[in-house]
NUMILO-258223 format. One record per residue: residue number from 1; x, y negated, z negated of N, C-alpha, C in turn. Coordinates in nm, 3 decimals, padded with zeros to 5 digits. Each point is the difference from the previous one (the first is absolute). Example, Ala and Ser with C-alpha at 12.3 -4.5 7.8 and 13.67 -1.06 7.14 Angstrom:
# NUMILO-258223
R  seq      n.X      n.Y      n.Z     ca.X     ca.Y     ca.Z      c.X      c.Y      c.Z
R    1   01.319   00.569  -00.780  -00.089  -00.119   00.000   00.090  -00.120   00.000
R    2  -00.035  -00.105   00.072   00.082  -00.119  -00.006  -00.077  -00.109  -00.073
# end
This chain:
# NUMILO-258223
R  seq      n.X      n.Y      n.Z     ca.X     ca.Y     ca.Z      c.X      c.Y      c.Z
R    1  -03.461  -14.761  -09.122   00.136  -00.168   00.098   00.089   00.108   00.016
R    2   00.056  -00.035   00.166   00.098   00.066   00.081   00.149   00.020  -00.065
R    3   00.068   00.123  -00.042   00.136  -00.074  -00.085   00.083  -00.077   00.174
R    4   00.031  -00.114   00.010   00.086  -00.061   00.131   00.082   00.163   00.005
R    5   00.070  -00.013  -00.109   00.150   00.102   00.047  -00.059   00.150   00.023
R    6  -00.137   00.003  -00.006   00.005   00.137   00.044  -00.052   00.058   00.136
R    7  -00.025  -00.148   00.023  -00.005   00.026   00.202   00.096  -00.021   00.037
R    8   00.155   00.011  -00.020   00.097  -00.045   00.027   00.081   00.196   00.025
R    9   00.059   00.009   00.154   00.038   00.159   00.081   00.069   00.027  -00.145
R   10   00.010   00.131  -00.012   00.141   00.035  -00.070  -00.007   00.141   00.054
R   11   00.141   00.027  -00.043   00.128   00.094   00.062  -00.062   00.107  -00.133
R   12  -00.073   00.172   00.089  -00.027   00.091  -00.089   00.089   00.126  -00.074
R   13   00.088  -00.027   00.165   00.100   00.065  -00.055   00.122  -00.060  -00.034
R   14   00.087   00.061  -00.097   00.146  -00.068   00.076   00.007  -00.078  -00.146
R   15   00.120  -00.047  -00.014   00.054  -00.204  -00.073  -00.058  -00.061   00.042
R   16  -00.001  -00.088  -00.076  -00.055  -00.125  -00.029   00.021  -00.092   00.095
R   17  -00.049  -00.092   00.095   00.139  -00.047   00.060   00.005  -00.101  -00.072
R   18   00.155  -00.087  -00.021   00.080  -00.093  -00.055  -00.092  -00.171   00.046
R   19  -00.011   00.046   00.121  -00.026  -00.161   00.105  -00.110  -00.002   00.065
R   20  -00.049  -00.075   00.016  -00.091  -00.073   00.147  -00.003   00.055   00.107
R   21  -00.054   00.136   00.052   00.040   00.064   00.123  -00.003  -00.104   00.113
R   22  -00.083  -00.078   00.000  -00.012  -00.184   00.096   00.047  -00.107  -00.024
R   23   00.009  -00.057  -00.108   00.159  -00.098  -00.049   00.100  -00.002  -00.048
R   24   00.008   00.176  -00.009   00.135   00.017  -00.115   00.042  -00.055  -00.151
R   25  -00.102  -00.095  -00.010   00.052   00.015  -00.137  -00.046   00.095  -00.116
R   26   00.025  -00.064  -00.131   00.038   00.156  -00.122  -00.183  -00.024  -00.018
R   27  -00.054   00.099  -00.018  -00.090   00.018  -00.069  -00.011  -00.007  -00.136
R   28  -00.093  -00.073  -00.042  -00.006   00.033  -00.190  -00.047   00.125  -00.065
R   29   00.024   00.015  -00.103   00.017   00.088  -00.065  -00.119   00.060  -00.004
R   30  -00.135  -00.118  -00.001  -00.150   00.143  -00.018   00.010   00.038   00.103
R   31   00.055  -00.066   00.171  -00.070   00.018   00.115   00.046   00.139   00.046
R   32   00.144   00.019  -00.070   00.081   00.132   00.027  -00.110   00.094  -00.088
R   33  -00.036  -00.021  -00.167  -00.086   00.112  -00.018  -00.065  -00.005   00.057
R   34  -00.054  -00.027   00.084  -00.183  -00.012   00.043   00.059   00.049   00.157
R   35   00.122   00.030   00.049   00.071   00.057   00.152  -00.015  -00.069   00.103
R   36  -00.014  -00.121  -00.054  -00.053  -00.118   00.187   00.105   00.001   00.020
R   37   00.031  -00.010   00.148   00.029  -00.027   00.112   00.050  -00.082   00.023
R   38  -00.075  -00.110  -00.098   00.072  -00.183   00.094  -00.096  -00.057  -00.123
R   39   00.062  -00.102   00.019  -00.074  -00.161  -00.081  -00.092   00.035   00.002
R   40  -00.063  -00.125  -00.080  -00.111  -00.091   00.047  -00.028  -00.121   00.048
R   41   00.103  -00.054   00.046   00.045  -00.056   00.118  -00.088  -00.032   00.104
R   42  -00.071  -00.124   00.049  -00.147   00.030   00.096   00.135   00.053   00.145
R   43   00.124  -00.059   00.039   00.033   00.066   00.125  -00.028   00.131   00.006
R   44   00.014   00.037  -00.092   00.071   00.168  -00.051  -00.138   00.087   00.002
R   45  -00.112  -00.067  -00.059  -00.119   00.097  -00.015  -00.031   00.005   00.167
R   46   00.031  -00.118   00.032  -00.068  -00.047   00.225   00.073   00.163   00.006
R   47   00.168   00.018   00.035   00.058   00.091   00.046  -00.048   00.125  -00.030
R   48  -00.046   00.038  -00.163  -00.051   00.095  -00.014  -00.088   00.052   00.089
R   49  -00.119  -00.061   00.002  -00.127  -00.036   00.038   00.037   00.027   00.200
R   50   00.093  -00.082   00.054  -00.013   00.049   00.099   00.082   00.165   00.058
R   51   00.139   00.058  -00.135   00.007   00.083   00.048  -00.083   00.154  -00.013
R   52  -00.122  -00.079  -00.083  -00.108   00.156  -00.002  -00.059  -00.023   00.104
R   53   00.000  -00.120   00.078  -00.114  -00.026   00.081   00.083   00.075   00.113
R   54   00.159  -00.063   00.036   00.020   00.125   00.094  -00.013   00.131  -00.032
R   55   00.019   00.121  -00.034   00.021   00.110  -00.103  -00.128   00.039   00.034
R   56  -00.100  -00.068   00.007  -00.097   00.029   00.058  -00.074  -00.004   00.063
R   57   00.073  -00.080   00.103  -00.053   00.010   00.168   00.140   00.101   00.041
R   58   00.124   00.052  -00.034   00.039   00.137   00.061  -00.089   00.083  -00.022
R   59  -00.052   00.036  -00.178  -00.047   00.107  -00.018  -00.152  -00.015   00.113
R   60  -00.046  -00.053   00.026  -00.126  -00.026   00.101   00.050   00.026   00.116
R   61   00.097  -00.013   00.050   00.020  -00.015   00.125   00.096   00.195   00.037
R   62   00.014   00.051  -00.123   00.031   00.192   00.025  -00.092  -00.015   00.020
R   63  -00.100  -00.004  -00.115  -00.119   00.068   00.037  -00.094  -00.011   00.117
R   64   00.007  -00.090   00.058  -00.037  -00.046   00.085   00.025   00.087   00.127
R   65   00.186  -00.057   00.052   00.069   00.125   00.072   00.004   00.149  -00.013
R   66  -00.041   00.052  -00.075  -00.080   00.111  -00.073  -00.071   00.055   00.067
R   67  -00.142  -00.152  -00.013  -00.085   00.081   00.072  -00.062   00.019   00.107
R   68   00.192  -00.118   00.042  -00.057   00.044   00.186   00.039   00.129   00.004
R   69   00.125  -00.014  -00.006   00.052   00.091   00.048  -00.049   00.156  -00.037
R   70  -00.092  -00.033  -00.121  -00.125   00.166  -00.032  -00.117  -00.043   00.150
R   71  -00.029  -00.121   00.067  -00.088   00.037   00.042   00.033   00.022   00.175
R   72   00.141  -00.103  -00.001   00.013   00.031   00.152   00.069   00.154   00.050
R   73  -00.015   00.023   00.127  -00.010   00.174   00.066   00.089   00.028  -00.071
R   74   00.143  -00.067   00.082   00.102   00.029  -00.016   00.094  -00.035  -00.146
R   75  -00.136  -00.047  -00.091   00.099  -00.006  -00.128   00.126  -00.095  -00.022
R   76   00.023  -00.055   00.176   00.043  -00.165  -00.093   00.012  -00.113  -00.093
R   77   00.070  -00.030  -00.021  -00.002  -00.103  -00.090  -00.040  -00.183   00.067
R   78  -00.112  -00.020  -00.010  -00.012  -00.171   00.033   00.146  -00.069   00.057
R   79   00.020  -00.034   00.090   00.173  -00.104   00.019  -00.062  -00.078  -00.091
R   80  -00.067  -00.117  -00.022  -00.016  -00.101  -00.104  -00.151   00.027  -00.040
R   81   00.052  -00.075  -00.175  -00.075   00.005  -00.070  -00.011  -00.202  -00.027
R   82  -00.164  -00.028   00.005   00.011  -00.092  -00.022  -00.098  -00.131  -00.123
R   83   00.066  -00.075  -00.112  -00.177  -00.013   00.022  -00.047  -00.169   00.009
R   84  -00.195   00.020  -00.010  -00.080  -00.137   00.081  -00.014  -00.044  -00.163
R   85  -00.011  -00.156   00.012  -00.106  -00.040  -00.107  -00.136   00.049  -00.019
R   86  -00.037  -00.040  -00.043  -00.192   00.054  -00.037  -00.020  -00.158   00.051
R   87  -00.129   00.061   00.072  -00.076  -00.083   00.072  -00.108   00.081   00.047
R   88  -00.114  -00.063  -00.054  -00.195   00.014   00.041  -00.013  -00.136   00.124
R   89  -00.055   00.074   00.124  -00.005  -00.115   00.059  -00.208  -00.060   00.032
R   90  -00.011   00.045  -00.125  -00.121  -00.072  -00.053  -00.064  -00.093   00.070
R   91  -00.140   00.042   00.116  -00.031  -00.097   00.067  -00.135  -00.120  -00.092
R   92   00.076  -00.099   00.028  -00.106  -00.097  -00.008  -00.030  -00.115   00.122
R   93  -00.147  -00.007  -00.046  -00.031  -00.161   00.092   00.106  -00.096   00.047
R   94  -00.013  -00.009   00.102   00.125  -00.184   00.077  -00.173  -00.078  -00.053
R   95   00.096  -00.109  -00.102  -00.111  -00.115  -00.024   00.020  -00.106   00.118
R   96  -00.103  -00.059  -00.017  -00.042  -00.145   00.061   00.148  -00.069  -00.022
R   97   00.001  -00.009  -00.103   00.185  -00.017  -00.078   00.053  -00.027   00.148
R   98   00.070   00.151  -00.022   00.089   00.057   00.040   00.004   00.011   00.138
R   99  -00.112  -00.036   00.099  -00.039   00.024   00.116   00.032  -00.170   00.043
R  100  -00.070  -00.085  -00.097   00.072  -00.191   00.023   00.139  -00.043   00.002
R  101   00.062   00.159  -00.122   00.135  -00.065  -00.003   00.061   00.038   00.137
R  102   00.008   00.161   00.004   00.048   00.000   00.106   00.028  -00.055   00.146
R  103  -00.109  -00.104   00.003  -00.045  -00.031   00.144   00.070  -00.100  -00.011
R  104  -00.073  -00.059  -00.112   00.161  -00.133   00.032   00.119  -00.017   00.002
R  105   00.011   00.120  -00.025   00.163   00.011  -00.038   00.017   00.022   00.158
R  106  -00.011   00.072   00.145  -00.017   00.003   00.055  -00.028  -00.081   00.106
R  107  -00.079  -00.123  -00.011   00.013  -00.091   00.026   00.131  -00.101   00.023
R  108   00.063  -00.037  -00.097   00.067  -00.054  -00.113   00.160   00.062   00.111
R  109  -00.001   00.148   00.028   00.069   00.018   00.102   00.010  -00.003   00.097
R  110  -00.090  -00.023   00.086  -00.021  -00.047   00.136   00.015  -00.205  -00.027
R  111  -00.034  -00.070  -00.087   00.035  -00.126   00.011   00.035  -00.040  -00.035
R  112   00.097   00.106  -00.081   00.112  -00.096  -00.097   00.149   00.148   00.126
R  113  -00.018   00.079   00.032   00.097   00.066   00.132   00.109   00.077  -00.152
R  114  -00.061   00.079  -00.133   00.058   00.075  -00.123   00.045   00.128   00.102
R  115   00.111  -00.016  -00.025   00.109   00.127  -00.019   00.088  -00.028  -00.051
R  116  -00.018   00.170  -00.093  -00.015   00.092  -00.137   00.221   00.015  -00.005
R  117   00.017  -00.126  -00.081   00.158   00.044   00.003   00.020   00.168  -00.026
R  118   00.050   00.043   00.075   00.001   00.135  -00.042   00.130   00.044  -00.076
R  119   00.130  -00.040  -00.065   00.045  -00.038  -00.083  -00.052   00.001  -00.173
R  120  -00.139  -00.046  -00.027  -00.069   00.085  -00.048  -00.057   00.123  -00.037
R  121  -00.011   00.012   00.074  -00.020   00.176   00.006   00.099   00.106   00.030
R  122  -00.054   00.138  -00.043   00.059   00.085  -00.004   00.073   00.035   00.102
R  123   00.137   00.092   00.058  -00.024   00.040   00.088  -00.026   00.126   00.088
R  124   00.018  -00.053   00.145  -00.137   00.147   00.043   00.150   00.117   00.052
R  125  -00.069   00.098  -00.079   00.081   00.128  -00.035  -00.070   00.116   00.046
R  126  -00.140   00.000   00.042  -00.058   00.058   00.025  -00.020   00.066   00.196
R  127  -00.015   00.113   00.021   00.036   00.098   00.095  -00.091   00.051   00.034
R  128  -00.044  -00.038   00.142  -00.141  -00.002   00.016   00.026   00.189   00.083
R  129  -00.155   00.065  -00.005   00.049   00.133   00.124   00.014   00.098  -00.070
R  130  -00.017  -00.012  -00.137   00.039   00.100  -00.167  -00.116   00.099  -00.040
R  131  -00.058   00.085   00.061  -00.124   00.072  -00.087  -00.003   00.012  -00.115
R  132   00.131   00.004  -00.002   00.009   00.051  -00.249  -00.015  -00.139  -00.005
R  133   00.048  -00.115   00.000   00.019  -00.127  -00.027  -00.139  -00.101  -00.013
R  134  -00.037   00.061   00.053  -00.200  -00.072   00.073  -00.049   00.126  -00.105
R  135   00.003   00.135  -00.019  -00.079   00.048  -00.101   00.047  -00.025  -00.144
R  136   00.098  -00.066  -00.015  -00.006  -00.087  -00.158  -00.078  -00.117   00.023
R  137   00.030  -00.078   00.012  -00.053  -00.114   00.061  -00.175  -00.019  -00.063
R  138  -00.048   00.113   00.090  -00.145   00.052  -00.053  -00.082   00.064  -00.108
R  139   00.167   00.045  -00.007  -00.041   00.068  -00.188  -00.013  -00.080  -00.091
R  140   00.172  -00.117  -00.008  -00.066  -00.120  -00.045  -00.058  -00.067   00.008
R  141  -00.097  -00.065   00.090  -00.080  -00.044  -00.009   00.019  -00.086  -00.029
R  142   00.093  -00.110   00.048   00.017  -00.107   00.032   00.046  -00.107  -00.094
R  143   00.092   00.120  -00.127   00.063  -00.072  -00.092   00.035  -00.190   00.059
R  144   00.098  -00.007   00.117   00.044  -00.128   00.050  -00.082  -00.086   00.020
R  145  -00.112   00.063   00.048  -00.112  -00.123   00.066  -00.044  -00.098  -00.106
R  146   00.020   00.027  -00.149  -00.014  -00.096  -00.089   00.046  -00.168   00.046
R  147   00.103   00.023   00.015   00.037  -00.118   00.056  -00.010  -00.108   00.077
R  148  -00.113   00.101   00.092  -00.117  -00.050   00.137  -00.049  -00.122  -00.044
R  149  -00.048   00.029  -00.157  -00.193  -00.065  -00.013   00.131  -00.141   00.000
R  150   00.038  -00.073  -00.078   00.081  -00.085  -00.022   00.073  -00.117   00.097
R  151   00.014   00.110   00.091   00.128  -00.070   00.110  -00.107  -00.017   00.136
R  152  -00.134   00.042  -00.005  -00.080  -00.017   00.110   00.005   00.093   00.097
R  153   00.030   00.198  -00.064   00.066   00.065   00.114   00.102  -00.044   00.102
R  154   00.075  -00.117  -00.013   00.069  -00.030   00.051   00.089  -00.056   00.082
R  155  -00.134  -00.051   00.077  -00.095   00.007   00.085   00.116  -00.190   00.026
R  156   00.051  -00.032   00.098   00.052  -00.140   00.027   00.034   00.001   00.164
R  157  -00.011  -00.061   00.020   00.003  -00.060   00.123   00.077   00.111   00.129
R  158   00.046   00.030  -00.004   00.083   00.118   00.060  -00.133   00.124   00.011
R  159  -00.034  -00.013  -00.076  -00.111   00.192  -00.023  -00.099  -00.056   00.115
R  160  -00.086  -00.187  -00.029  -00.071  -00.051   00.060   00.004   00.040   00.148
R  161   00.121  -00.056   00.045   00.059  -00.053   00.123   00.004   00.186   00.102
R  162   00.017   00.077  -00.078   00.055   00.141   00.050  -00.172   00.026   00.041
R  163  -00.101   00.012  -00.136  -00.107   00.022   00.099  -00.024  -00.050   00.160
R  164   00.014  -00.197  -00.068  -00.072  -00.049   00.146   00.088   00.080   00.185
R  165   00.103   00.000  -00.092   00.076   00.045   00.142  -00.011   00.125   00.096
R  166  -00.130   00.141  -00.091  -00.019   00.057   00.055  -00.154   00.005   00.034
R  167  -00.052  -00.132   00.000  -00.115   00.015   00.026  -00.047  -00.156   00.116
R  168  -00.014   00.085   00.093  -00.007  -00.171   00.117  -00.017  -00.117  -00.048
R  169   00.029  -00.081   00.047  -00.136  -00.138  -00.021  -00.001   00.038  -00.129
R  170   00.081   00.045  -00.147  -00.031  -00.050  -00.161   00.027  -00.104   00.005
R  171  -00.025  -00.144  -00.144   00.066  -00.046  -00.069   00.030   00.083  -00.115
R  172   00.047  -00.135  -00.058   00.040   00.022  -00.160  -00.090  -00.005  -00.078
R  173  -00.106   00.003   00.035  -00.151  -00.096  -00.085  -00.098   00.177   00.036
R  174   00.038   00.034   00.127  -00.032   00.130   00.043   00.040   00.149  -00.112
R  175   00.136  -00.072  -00.066   00.071   00.122  -00.022  -00.049   00.027  -00.137
R  176  -00.012  -00.213  -00.054  -00.058   00.024  -00.200  -00.177   00.088  -00.004
R  177  -00.046  -00.019   00.154  -00.092   00.048  -00.044  -00.064   00.107   00.040
R  178   00.087   00.084   00.029   00.089   00.167   00.003   00.021   00.021  -00.099
R  179   00.096  -00.047  -00.068   00.031   00.106  -00.138  -00.125  -00.082  -00.083
R  180  -00.021  -00.066   00.010  -00.125  -00.068  -00.140  -00.097   00.130   00.049
R  181  -00.050   00.104   00.135  -00.092   00.056   00.006   00.060   00.115  -00.002
R  182   00.063   00.011  -00.039   00.104   00.176  -00.060  -00.032   00.030  -00.147
R  183  -00.001  -00.106  -00.044  -00.032  -00.029  -00.189  -00.069   00.113  -00.003
R  184   00.065   00.081  -00.041  -00.160   00.131  -00.138  -00.160  -00.119  -00.039
R  185  -00.058   00.113  -00.025  -00.080  -00.024  -00.092   00.071  -00.025  -00.108
R  186   00.020   00.149  -00.067   00.113   00.074  -00.070   00.184  -00.047  -00.018
R  187   00.075   00.006  -00.145   00.092  -00.021   00.036   00.066   00.117  -00.165
R  188   00.135   00.023   00.042   00.025   00.108  -00.177   00.035  -00.184  -00.037
R  189  -00.066   00.015  -00.123   00.006  -00.098  -00.121   00.124  -00.077  -00.021
R  190   00.075  -00.053   00.011   00.173  -00.053  -00.031   00.053   00.010   00.118
R  191  -00.026   00.048   00.083   00.058   00.090   00.139  -00.076  -00.150   00.158
R  192   00.128   00.001   00.072  -00.056  -00.114   00.142  -00.127   00.099   00.015
R  193  -00.104  -00.150   00.059  -00.128  -00.002   00.066   00.030   00.068   00.112
R  194   00.068   00.059   00.066  -00.001   00.090   00.098   00.018   00.142  -00.095
R  195   00.059   00.049  -00.058  -00.053   00.113  -00.071  -00.046   00.060  -00.056
R  196  -00.109   00.115   00.070  -00.148   00.029   00.058   00.082   00.152  -00.116
R  197  -00.123   00.052   00.008  -00.051   00.122  -00.031   00.094   00.142   00.040
R  198   00.066  -00.036   00.092   00.037   00.096   00.108   00.141  -00.065   00.026
R  199   00.131  -00.164  -00.024   00.059   00.007   00.024  -00.025  -00.162   00.070
R  200   00.105  -00.036   00.065  -00.047  -00.099   00.069  -00.055  -00.009   00.072
R  201  -00.075  -00.104   00.020  -00.159  -00.031   00.119   00.058  -00.048   00.117
R  202   00.150   00.040   00.016   00.057  -00.113   00.121   00.086   00.075   00.033
R  203  -00.008  -00.012   00.135   00.069   00.119   00.110   00.150  -00.064  -00.016
R  204   00.068   00.142   00.031   00.142  -00.040  -00.076   00.083  -00.110   00.060
R  205  -00.029  -00.065   00.192   00.064  -00.121  -00.002  -00.083  -00.090  -00.013
R  206  -00.105  -00.082  -00.074  -00.042  -00.096  -00.025   00.051   00.020  -00.151
R  207   00.116   00.071  -00.073  -00.003   00.040  -00.162   00.110  -00.180  -00.002
R  208   00.014  -00.039  -00.072   00.167  -00.095  -00.022   00.113   00.082   00.008
R  209   00.032  -00.079   00.004   00.159   00.078   00.055   00.059   00.069  -00.112
R  210  -00.038  -00.045  -00.117   00.060   00.022  -00.150  -00.087   00.151   00.006
R  211  -00.107   00.061   00.015  -00.088   00.033  -00.055   00.029   00.160   00.039
R  212   00.076  -00.016   00.136   00.057   00.113   00.138   00.155   00.017  -00.077
R  213   00.088  -00.144   00.000   00.080   00.039  -00.074   00.102  -00.006  -00.119
R  214  -00.108   00.064  -00.134   00.047   00.033  -00.108  -00.007   00.093  -00.019
R  215   00.072   00.092  -00.070   00.075   00.131  -00.033  -00.005  -00.005  -00.161
R  216  -00.082   00.022  -00.126   00.054  -00.004  -00.106   00.098   00.126  -00.008
R  217   00.077  -00.036  -00.176   00.072   00.172   00.028  -00.047   00.104   00.029
R  218  -00.056   00.060  -00.067  -00.064   00.103  -00.031  -00.068   00.064   00.142
R  219  -00.024  -00.121   00.160   00.016   00.042   00.158   00.087  -00.023   00.034
R  220   00.088  -00.083  -00.016   00.168   00.004   00.015   00.065   00.151  -00.035
R  221  -00.042   00.073  -00.086   00.032   00.159  -00.028  -00.010   00.081   00.091
R  222  -00.194  -00.030   00.018  -00.034   00.095   00.038   00.053   00.017   00.202
R  223   00.061  -00.134   00.047   00.016  -00.015   00.080   00.150   00.034   00.075
R  224   00.019  -00.017  -00.100   00.124   00.093   00.030   00.018   00.097   00.012
R  225  -00.065   00.121  -00.118  -00.001   00.117   00.040  -00.063   00.061   00.077
R  226  -00.086  -00.076   00.080  -00.090   00.005   00.132   00.126  -00.028   00.162
R  227   00.114  -00.063  -00.046   00.044  -00.058   00.135   00.105   00.130  -00.040
R  228   00.012   00.009  -00.075   00.170   00.127  -00.032  -00.089   00.175   00.031
R  229  -00.127  -00.011   00.001  -00.043   00.093   00.026  -00.172  -00.005   00.035
R  230  -00.093   00.067   00.105  -00.108  -00.078   00.034  -00.092   00.077  -00.063
R  231   00.038   00.126  -00.030  -00.081   00.072  -00.077  -00.012  -00.020  -00.189
R  232   00.083  -00.044  -00.065   00.034  -00.045  -00.143  -00.141  -00.035  -00.070
R  233  -00.002   00.092  -00.097  -00.100  -00.044  -00.094   00.044  -00.082  -00.097
R  234  -00.071  -00.033  -00.081  -00.038  -00.116  -00.073  -00.082   00.022  -00.105
R  235   00.081  -00.027  -00.133  -00.129   00.047  -00.154  -00.088  -00.212   00.021
R  236  -00.033  -00.046  -00.025  -00.033  -00.120  -00.081  -00.117  -00.014  -00.137
R  237   00.105  -00.091  -00.165  -00.082   00.013  -00.055  -00.061  -00.068  -00.001
R  238  -00.123  -00.026  -00.042  -00.049  -00.135  -00.109  -00.007   00.031  -00.144
R  239   00.059  -00.134  -00.093   00.023   00.090  -00.154  -00.051  -00.125  -00.065
R  240  -00.038   00.004  -00.071  -00.088  -00.112  -00.097   00.003   00.018  -00.115
R  241   00.120  -00.067  -00.137   00.024   00.018  -00.078   00.047   00.151  -00.045
R  242   00.075   00.026   00.092   00.119   00.150  -00.027  -00.154   00.154   00.071
R  243  -00.081  -00.087   00.033  -00.080   00.172   00.029  -00.004  -00.034   00.190
R  244  -00.032   00.072   00.025   00.053   00.009   00.190  -00.193  -00.003  -00.033
R  245  -00.069  -00.072   00.102  -00.138  -00.017   00.032  -00.048   00.095   00.124
R  246   00.092  -00.023   00.129  -00.047   00.038   00.122   00.155   00.064   00.051
R  247   00.022   00.123   00.060   00.107   00.044   00.039  -00.030   00.058   00.102
R  248   00.070   00.002   00.134  -00.059   00.085   00.117   00.175   00.016   00.091
R  249  -00.015   00.058   00.074   00.136   00.049   00.061  -00.052  -00.030   00.177
R  250   00.049  -00.034   00.075   00.025  -00.084   00.130   00.098   00.036   00.068
R  251  -00.053   00.039   00.109   00.024   00.090   00.121   00.020  -00.097   00.090
R  252   00.022   00.038   00.153   00.019  -00.039   00.104  -00.156  -00.026   00.057
R  253  -00.086   00.143  -00.098  -00.158  -00.001   00.126  -00.075  -00.035  -00.160
R  254   00.022   00.043  -00.101  -00.089   00.035  -00.100  -00.007  -00.147  -00.124
R  255  -00.161   00.013  -00.079   00.086  -00.045  -00.204  -00.083   00.051  -00.060
R  256   00.079   00.130  -00.018  -00.084   00.045  -00.147   00.038  -00.009  -00.086
R  257  -00.077  -00.013  -00.102   00.004   00.022  -00.171   00.086   00.089  -00.023
R  258   00.059  -00.048  -00.148   00.101   00.090  -00.093  -00.035   00.041  -00.123
R  259   00.034   00.139  -00.090  -00.043  -00.044  -00.100   00.099   00.008  -00.093
R  260   00.111  -00.045  -00.071   00.168  -00.010  -00.059  -00.064   00.154  -00.067
R  261   00.139   00.107   00.028  -00.013   00.062  -00.034   00.106  -00.016  -00.167
R  262  -00.041   00.073  -00.094   00.075  -00.011  -00.146   00.148   00.008   00.016
R  263   00.082  -00.156  -00.090   00.097   00.051  -00.011   00.074   00.095  -00.011
R  264   00.121   00.073   00.014   00.023   00.106  -00.062   00.073   00.055  -00.108
R  265   00.068  -00.150  -00.052   00.024   00.013  -00.160  -00.116   00.004  -00.063
R  266   00.032   00.077  -00.118  -00.143  -00.024  -00.068   00.020  -00.097  -00.132
R  267   00.118  -00.144   00.083  -00.024  -00.090  -00.161  -00.093  -00.100   00.015
R  268  -00.083  -00.096  -00.021  -00.073  -00.097   00.028   00.037  -00.059   00.071
R  269  -00.098  -00.065   00.013   00.021  -00.165   00.096   00.063  -00.070  -00.074
R  270   00.061  -00.111   00.064   00.083  -00.115  -00.102  -00.142  -00.053   00.006
# end
């Protein structure tokens, strides 16, 4: 059986701490003998885990930055290193139940004049026309599009009416038929019904406002870097359980895979 104390962080060098590094309470004699850095309280265990995760992310960011500078012809470090949530857009058939549910939603939008309250949605922070930002979204494969499944692609009366306004003599009923016809045979498992193998199957001007307007924190960081320097390069890391699953260098013209360089220090990873 694992000794619960053996899994606690310890200080390998120097004097043993007398107080918990997180809450400041005095450590017991036993914990001091084992050179633990914090007490066993749940909040302190959680804080220690967060500190280890932050340290690991910093190490990965340094490795990725070094690998990007090594690959880059000018030897220049990337403007940003961003972390993405792991997401695999596995394609599954759209079921008859899903189609029926989406049709019922669109018909209710027309019958009841449903308009989504924008105060319930995230702020619109996307900046259009930035190639690095577009490449980041393509590499991510639409992690944020998972929200579109429960929200029926965020379709409301505004979305349908906008399409009607572009079609001479069309009605809202025609809009319902149009958007139902766009539902692909397969979509990303757990994602929006319109999230096909190559991303959203809807043209950008037919997507809901939130789909075009939302920018996650990594995307905002890439936007900021690109606005400061249109030729900026950025590194995107997809990390799971402390390990980098996918690492790419993104520029205005390409998305290139990266292999992380080993850390400069010989010390083991935390």
